[in-house]
C-alpha positions as CSV (number, residue, x, y, z in Angstrom):
1,R,42.2,-40.3,-6.5
2,S,44.2,-40.8,-3.4
3,K,48.0,-40.9,-3.0
4,H,47.9,-44.3,-1.5
5,E,46.6,-45.8,-4.8
6,E,50.1,-45.1,-6.2
7,I,51.7,-47.4,-3.6
8,E,52.0,-51.1,-4.6
9,L,50.8,-52.9,-1.5
10,V,51.4,-56.6,-0.7
11,S,48.6,-59.0,-1.7
12,L,45.8,-59.5,0.8
13,E,46.9,-63.2,1.3
14,E,50.4,-62.1,2.1
15,F,49.2,-59.3,4.3
16,Y,47.0,-61.6,6.5
17,Q,49.8,-64.2,6.7
18,E,52.7,-61.9,7.6
19,A,51.2,-58.9,9.4
20,P,50.8,-59.2,13.2
21,P,47.2,-59.4,14.5
22,E,47.4,-56.0,16.1
23,I,48.0,-54.5,12.7
24,S,45.9,-56.8,10.5
25,R,42.9,-57.0,12.9
26,P,41.1,-59.6,10.7
27,A,37.9,-59.3,12.8
28,I,37.5,-55.7,11.6
29,T,39.4,-55.5,8.3
30,L,37.8,-58.5,6.6
31,S,34.4,-56.8,6.6
32,E,35.4,-53.1,6.2
33,P,37.5,-52.3,3.0
34,H,38.5,-48.9,4.3
35,Q,39.9,-50.3,7.6
36,Q,41.6,-53.0,5.5
37,T,43.3,-50.4,3.4
38,L,44.4,-48.4,6.5
39,A,45.8,-51.6,8.1
40,R,47.7,-52.5,4.9
41,L,49.1,-49.0,4.8
42,D,50.2,-49.4,8.4
43,W,51.9,-52.7,7.6
44,E,53.6,-51.1,4.6
45,L,54.9,-48.3,6.9
46,E,56.2,-50.8,9.4
47,Q,58.0,-52.8,6.8
48,R,59.5,-49.7,5.3
49,K,60.7,-48.5,8.7
50,R,62.3,-52.0,9.3
51,L,64.0,-52.0,5.9
52,A,65.3,-48.5,6.4
53,E,66.8,-49.5,9.7
54,K,68.4,-52.6,8.1
55,Y,69.7,-50.4,5.3
56,K,71.4,-48.0,7.7
57,E,72.9,-51.0,9.6
58,C,74.3,-52.4,6.3
59,L,75.7,-49.0,5.3
60,T,77.4,-48.7,8.7
61,S,78.8,-52.2,8.3
62,K,80.0,-51.4,4.7
63,E,81.8,-48.3,5.9
64,K,83.5,-50.2,8.6
65,I,84.6,-52.9,6.2
66,L,85.9,-50.4,3.7
67,K,88.0,-48.7,6.4
68,E,89.4,-52.1,7.4
69,I,90.3,-52.8,3.8
70,E,92.0,-49.4,3.5
71,V,94.1,-50.1,6.6
72,K,95.1,-53.5,5.3
73,K,96.0,-52.0,1.9
74,E,98.2,-49.4,3.6
75,Y,99.9,-52.2,5.6
76,L,100.5,-54.3,2.5
77,S,101.9,-51.3,0.5
78,S,104.3,-50.6,3.4
79,L,105.6,-54.2,3.3
80,Q,107.3,-53.8,-0.1
81,P,109.9,-51.3,1.1
82,R,110.5,-53.4,4.2
83,L,111.0,-56.6,2.1
84,N,113.3,-54.8,-0.2
85,S,115.5,-53.6,2.7
86,I,115.6,-57.1,4.2
87,M,116.6,-58.5,0.8
88,Q,119.5,-56.1,0.5
């Protein structure tokens, strides 16, 4: 058994619909199962790379938003003493 058999790949229909022609190469892969499997693994790798990059971008955005929230919390917590002094 090969390691790639443990990976759940997209269906063939979805692969040929979504994968770009330079990866799917239908002229070759439709008649050769081994080349088809290699192409599907290449497509899986490309998708995973794209998703990993998107994940990193989302984490960066999340960290930025959390920092903004913390700054706003500090500002709001500093308002109470100011309001008390104004009221007095």
